[in-house]
C-alpha positions in Angstrom: 93.8 90.5 -122.5 95.5 92.2 -119.5 93.6 94.4 -117.1 94.7 98.1 -117.4 96.7 99.5 -114.4 95.3 102.4 -112.3 97.5 104.8 -114.3 96.4 103.4 -117.6 92.8 103.5 -116.5 93.2 107.2 -115.6 94.8 107.9 -118.9 91.9 106.2 -120.7 89.3 108.2 -118.7 91.2 111.4 -119.5 91.2 110.6 -123.2 87.5 109.6 -123.1 86.6 112.9 -121.4 88.5 115.0 -123.9 87.0 113.1 -126.8 83.5 113.5 -125.4 84.0 117.2 -124.8 85.2 117.8 -128.3 82.3 115.8 -129.8 79.4 117.0 -127.7 80.1 120.3 -126.0 80.3 122.5 -129.2 76.9 121.3 -130.4 75.3 121.6 -126.9 76.8 125.1 -126.8 75.2 126.0 -130.1 71.9 124.8 -128.8 72.2 126.8 -125.6 73.1 130.0 -127.6 70.0 129.7 -129.7 67.8 128.8 -126.7 69.0 131.9 -124.9 68.6 134.1 -127.9 64.9 133.0 -128.3 64.0 133.5 -124.6 65.8 136.9 -124.2 65.4 138.6 -127.6 62.3 140.4 -126.3 64.8 142.7 -124.5 65.8 144.1 -127.9 62.2 144.1 -129.3 60.8 145.9 -126.2 60.8 149.4 -127.6 59.4 148.4 -131.1 56.7 146.2 -129.4 55.7 149.2 -127.2 55.5 151.4 -130.3 53.9 148.9 -132.7 51.3 147.1 -130.6 51.1 149.4 -127.6 52.7 147.1 -125.1 53.1 148.8 -121.8 56.1 148.5 -119.5 54.1 146.5 -116.9 52.7 144.2 -119.7 56.2 143.7 -121.0 57.5 142.7 -117.6 54.6 140.3 -117.0 55.0 138.7 -120.5 58.8 138.4 -120.2 58.3 136.6 -116.9 55.5 134.3 -118.0 58.0 132.3 -120.0 59.4 131.0 -116.7 55.9 130.0 -115.4 55.4 127.6 -118.3 59.0 126.6 -118.0 58.7 125.7 -114.3 55.5 123.7 -114.7 56.9 121.4 -117.3 60.6 121.1 -116.2 60.3 117.9 -114.1 58.0 115.9 -116.5 60.2 116.9 -119.5 63.4 115.8 -117.7 61.9 112.5 -116.7 60.8 111.8 -120.3 64.3 112.5 -121.5 65.8 110.2 -118.9 63.5 107.5 -120.3 63.6 108.0 -124.1 67.1 109.5 -124.4 68.6 112.9 -125.2 68.8 112.7 -128.9 65.1 112.7 -129.8 63.9 114.7 -126.8 66.4 117.5 -127.3 65.4 117.6 -131.0 61.7 117.8 -130.0 62.4 120.7 -127.6 64.3 122.7 -130.2 61.9 122.3 -133.0 58.8 123.2 -131.0 60.4 126.2 -129.3 61.7 127.4 -132.7 58.2 127.3 -134.2 56.7 129.2 -131.2 59.6 131.7 -131.2 59.0 132.4 -134.9 55.3 133.0 -134.2 56.2 136.1 -132.2 56.5 137.9 -135.5 52.7 137.8 -135.7 52.0 139.1 -132.2 49.1 141.5 -132.2 48.4 142.6 -128.6 49.2 142.0 -124.9 47.1 138.8 -124.6 48.8 137.1 -127.6 52.2 138.2 -126.2 51.4 136.6 -122.8 50.2 133.4 -124.4 53.2 133.0 -126.7 55.7 133.7 -123.9 54.0 131.1 -121.7 54.0 128.5 -124.6 57.7 129.3 -125.3 58.5 128.3 -121.7 56.4 125.1 -122.0 58.3 124.2 -125.3 61.7 124.9 -123.9 61.1 123.2 -120.5 63.6 120.5 -119.8 66.4 121.8 -122.1 68.8 123.2 -119.6 68.3 120.6 -116.8 68.2 118.0 -119.6 71.7 119.0 -120.7 72.9 119.0 -117.1 71.6 115.5 -116.7 73.1 114.5 -120.1 76.5 115.7 -118.9 76.3 113.3 -115.9 76.1 110.5 -118.4 79.4 111.5 -120.0 81.6 113.3 -117.4 82.8 112.0 -114.1 82.1 114.1 -111.0 85.7 115.5 -110.8 85.4 116.8 -114.4 81.8 118.0 -114.2 82.3 121.7 -113.3 84.7 121.8 -116.3 82.1 120.3 -118.6 79.3 122.4 -117.2 81.4 125.5 -117.5 82.1 124.8 -121.1 78.4 124.3 -121.8 77.4 127.4 -119.8 79.7 129.5 -121.9 76.7 129.5 -124.1 75.1 132.2 -121.9 77.7 134.9 -122.4 78.3 133.7 -126.0 74.6 134.1 -126.8 74.8 137.7 -125.6 78.1 138.4 -127.4 76.6 137.1 -130.7 73.0 138.0 -129.9 73.6 141.7 -129.1 74.9 142.6 -132.6 72.7 140.1 -134.3 69.5 141.2 -132.7 70.4 144.8 -133.0 71.2 144.4 -136.6 68.0 142.5 -137.4 66.0 145.3 -135.9 67.7 147.7 -138.4 66.0 145.7 -141.2 62.8 147.5 -140.2 60.7 147.9 -143.3 62.7 145.5 -145.5 60.4 143.1 -147.3 57.4 144.8 -145.7 58.3 143.4 -142.2 59.1 145.3 -139.0 62.5 145.0 -137.4 61.1 142.9 -134.6 59.5 140.5 -137.1 62.9 139.8 -138.7 64.3 139.3 -135.3 61.8 136.7 -134.2 61.7 134.9 -137.6 65.5 134.5 -138.1 66.3 133.4 -134.6 63.3 131.1 -134.4 64.1 129.3 -137.7 67.6 128.7 -136.4 66.3 126.7 -133.5 64.2 124.5 -135.9 67.2 123.8 -138.2 69.5 122.9 -135.3 66.8 120.7 -133.7 66.6 118.6 -136.9 70.4 118.2 -137.0 70.4 117.1 -133.3 68.6 113.8 -134.2 71.5 112.8 -136.4 74.4 114.2 -134.3 73.8 113.5 -130.6 74.5 110.1 -128.9 72.3 109.1 -125.9 75.0 107.5 -123.7 78.6 106.4 -123.8 77.6 102.7 -124.4 76.3 103.8 -127.8 79.2 106.0 -128.8 80.6 104.2 -131.9 83.0 107.2 -132.3 84.8 106.3 -129.0 87.4 103.5 -128.8 86.2 100.5 -126.8 89.0 100.7 -124.1 88.2 104.4 -123.5 84.5 103.7 -123.4 84.9 100.9 -120.8 87.1 103.0 -118.6 84.7 105.9 -118.7 81.7 103.7 -117.9 83.6 102.2 -114.9 84.4 105.6 -113.5 80.8 106.8 -113.9 79.6 103.6 -112.2 82.0 104.4 -109.3 80.6 107.9 -109.0 77.0 106.4 -108.9 78.1 104.1 -106.1 79.4 107.0 -104.1 76.0 108.8 -104.5 74.2 105.7 -103.4 76.2 105.7 -100.2 74.6 109.1 -99.4 71.1 108.1 -100.3 71.3 109.1 -103.9 69.3 106.2 -105.3 65.9 107.4 -104.2 62.7 107.7 -106.2 62.1 110.8 -108.3 58.9 111.7 -106.3 60.8 111.5 -103.0 63.6 113.7 -104.5 61.1 116.4 -105.2 60.3 116.7 -101.4 63.9 116.4 -100.4 64.7 119.6 -98.2 68.2 119.8 -99.8 66.7 119.9 -103.3 64.3 122.6 -102.2 67.1 124.6 -100.7 69.0 124.4 -104.0 65.8 125.7 -105.7 66.0 128.8 -103.4 69.7 129.5 -104.4 68.9 129.0 -108.1 66.0 131.5 -107.8 68.3 134.2 -106.4 70.9 133.6 -109.1 68.3 133.7 -111.9 66.7 136.8 -110.5 70.0 138.6 -110.9 70.6 137.2 -114.4 67.2 138.0 -115.9 66.4 141.1 -114.0 69.4 142.6 -115.8 69.2 140.7 -119.1 65.7 141.7 -120.0 66.5 145.4 -119.5 70.2 145.5 -120.5 69.7 146.9 -124.1 67.5 149.7 -122.9 69.8 150.4 -119.9 72.9 150.6 -122.2 70.9 152.8 -124.6 70.0 155.1 -121.7 73.6 155.2 -120.5 75.1 156.1 -123.9 72.2 158.2 -125.2 71.8 156.0 -128.3 68.8 154.2 -129.8 68.6 150.4 -129.5 70.3 149.0 -132.6 73.5 147.5 -133.9 75.8 149.9 -131.9 74.0 149.3 -128.6 74.0 145.6 -129.4 77.8 145.8 -129.7 78.1 147.6 -126.3 75.8 145.1 -124.6 78.1 142.3 -125.7 81.1 143.7 -123.7 79.9 142.5 -120.2 79.2 139.0 -121.7 82.6 138.9 -123.4 84.2 139.4 -119.9 82.0 136.7 -118.5 82.9 134.4 -121.4 86.6 134.6 -120.4 86.0 133.9 -116.7 83.6 131.0 -117.2 86.3 129.4 -119.4 88.8 129.6 -116.6 87.3 129.6 -113.1 85.4 126.2 -113.2 88.7 124.4 -113.8 90.3 126.2 -110.9 87.3 125.2 -108.7 87.6 121.6 -109.8 91.3 121.6 -108.8 90.7 123.3 -105.4 87.4 121.7 -104.6 86.0 125.1 -103.3 83.0 125.4 -105.6 80.8 126.8 -102.8 83.1 129.5 -101.6 84.2 130.7 -105.1 80.5 130.7 -106.2 79.4 132.8 -103.2 82.2 135.3 -103.8 81.2 135.7 -107.4 77.5 136.3 -106.4 78.6 139.1 -104.0 80.7 140.5 -106.8 77.7 140.5 -109.1 75.6 142.3 -106.5 78.2 145.0 -106.2 78.4 145.4 -110.0 74.6 145.7 -110.3 74.5 148.3 -107.5 77.3 150.4 -109.0 75.7 150.4 -112.4 72.6 151.9 -110.9 74.3 155.0 -109.5 77.2 155.4 -112.0 77.0 158.8 -113.8 79.9 158.0 -116.1 79.1 155.7 -119.0 82.5 153.9 -118.8 82.1 153.3 -115.1 78.6 151.9 -115.7 79.7 149.5 -118.4 82.6 148.3 -116.2 80.1 147.7 -113.4 77.9 145.7 -115.7 80.9 143.7 -116.7 81.5 142.9 -113.1 77.9 141.9 -112.6 77.9 139.6 -115.6 81.1 137.9 -114.6 79.7 137.2 -111.2 76.3 135.8 -112.0 77.4 133.9 -115.1 80.6 132.2 -113.7 79.0 131.2 -110.4 76.4 129.0 -112.2 78.5 126.0 -113.3 80.0 125.9 -109.8 76.5 125.8 -108.2 75.3 123.0 -110.5 78.1 120.6 -109.3 76.5 120.5 -105.8 73.1 118.7 -106.5 74.9 115.9 -108.4 76.5 114.9 -105.1 73.2 113.9 -103.6 71.1 112.3 -106.3 71.4 109.9 -109.3 69.2 108.3 -111.9 65.5 109.4 -112.1 65.9 111.2 -108.8 68.7 113.4 -110.3 66.5 114.0 -113.4 63.6 115.1 -111.3 65.9 117.1 -108.9 67.6 119.0 -111.8 64.2 119.7 -113.3 62.7 121.0 -110.1 65.8 123.1 -109.1 66.0 124.7 -112.6 62.2 125.0 -112.9 61.5 126.7 -109.6 64.8 128.5 -109.7 64.0 130.0 -113.1 60.9 131.6 -111.5 63.5 134.2 -110.6 63.2 135.2 -114.3 59.4 135.8 -113.6 59.9 137.6 -110.3 62.9 139.8 -111.3 61.5 142.0 -114.0 58.2 142.5 -112.1 60.1 143.3 -108.9 62.3 145.7 -110.8 59.3 147.5 -112.3 57.4 147.4 -108.9 60.4 148.9 -107.0 60.9 151.7 -109.6 57.3 152.6 -109.5 56.8 152.3 -105.7 59.9 154.3 -104.8 59.7 156.6 -107.8 63.3 155.8 -108.6 64.9 154.4 -111.7 67.7 152.9 -109.5 65.5 151.1 -106.9 64.9 148.1 -109.1 68.6 147.5 -109.7 69.3 147.7 -105.9 66.6 145.1 -105.4 68.4 142.8 -107.9 71.7 143.4 -106.2 70.2 142.3 -102.9 68.9 139.1 -104.5 72.5 138.3 -105.7 73.9 138.8 -102.2 71.1 136.8 -100.6 72.0 134.0 -103.1 75.6 134.1 -101.9 74.6 133.7 -98.3 72.3 130.7 -99.1 75.2 129.2 -101.2 77.5 129.4 -98.2 74.7 127.8 -96.1 75.2 124.6 -98.1 78.1 123.9 -95.8 75.6 122.9 -93.2 73.7 120.4 -95.4 74.6 116.9 -94.3 75.8 114.7 -97.2 75.8 111.4 -95.3 74.7 109.9 -91.9 77.3 110.5 -89.1 78.1 106.7 -89.0 78.4 106.3 -92.8 81.8 105.4 -94.3 83.6 108.2 -96.0 83.3 108.4 -99.8 84.6 110.6 -102.5 81.3 112.5 -102.5 81.1 112.8 -98.7 81.5 116.5 -98.4 80.3 119.5 -100.4 83.6 121.0 -101.3 
């Protein structure tokens, strides 16, 4: 049998990438949508929880953030386990356990139980997002990874497009069947996670070598390309142990960038329903849910387009930084806008910025690490970075109370987004290889 030419090899890789994307991305997207619904639906339940169990604003902010403490503590071990046992069973385990805990929120009785369940939800979900990022490195070459990651991260705006009306509508079932609206919300969205987790066992494939649904020539070409990418990373010190990767200054720097991004995301997300309700003068429900979906719909469009452009130009860092600055501007304008239309437009700008910058950011760590080191690095970056979700709501409440201003918290979040942009631009100064090392395709952070 003749060896494929370079052109034929490229065509086979292209076909394998398209086939992998069609097979895997929609299901991973569904998983992400449900994950984000279950971690952020407390934003819709906030007012009912305050009225029904006497949850204070400060207790809500603390509980909302405690999710990320449990999440951060178990990210690295979860990702290392997935790297060892495979994505299929581990992703299913994550979804089933978090679905059970998410459903248990319908029985919450007071602040302590709220705190415990939020922490346990973070523990259960730990490893999902970095696990998927790691999983994508098994299937997509480096020059297609922003595209694949962008498709997956469309789950964030999609979750909010779907989740706004869904969560708002479930709240309007208040009293039906003897259950409060927030109980319907937690039960329905939690059970969805359990069902999809069970399906994951039968649907996902751990690695390309095991993909019976991919023709052998495509599979071989894809594996050869992925092995070449790994060789490039080895040339810049990528094959280091997972423990050493956790102390790598570059990994810790990426943690700082991720923290700033997530602070902007969750500082707005956890309060968006009540912010939109305040802007429009409506109660949180189906109509407010529809309005909160508008910013996420805008982000859905841009995250589908910009990562491909970044892959073609190679300017992931610069485009990502510009998007974070745009996000900061949008958050700041939404704080002072007196007109409802202007405020919604500003929130659209904010969502476009902090959603679309994320797949661009996540292409950078993959250029330094591989194997167990990449699994640990992804886990640490996402775990410590997502502490921004703990810090942000508490900073927002602290700023509003300290300065006796309803806008101070949003200005603090805007500052976090701009700070993240500066840190992202600073990756230009991270060395990717020793000065005397031969050039490779991964030599420079684009």
